C-alpha positions, 0 to 999 in steps of 0.5 A, spaced: 590 191 913 597 195 914 597 202 912 602 208 914 598 213 918 599 218 912 596 212 908 590 212 913 589 220 913 589 220 905 584 215 905 580 218 910 580 225 906 578 221 900 572 218 903 570 224 906 570 227 899 566 221 896 561 222 902 560 229 900 560 228 893 554 223 894 559 218 891 558 213 897 553 214 902 555 209 908 558 213 913 561 207 917 566 206 912 569 213 914 568 210 921 572 204 920 578 208 916 578 213 922 579 207 927 584 203 922 579 197 921 577 198 914 578 191 910 581 190 904 575 187 901 571 194 903 577 198 900 576 194 893 569 196 893 570 203 895 575 203 889 571 200 884 565 205 886 569 211 886 572 209 879 565 208 876 562 214 878 568 218 876 568 216 868 
């Protein structure tokens, strides 16, 4: 997945918040984001879960 460094950084921060707030519990998603290896399908799943929890 091609993102700018800024986009990766924002995504990393948002995943850290989601982990802290216990919206998600899979720290491998944060690791993949830091390595910039997160896939489109993983990002779609994250968006779905986070949106559902914030209702």
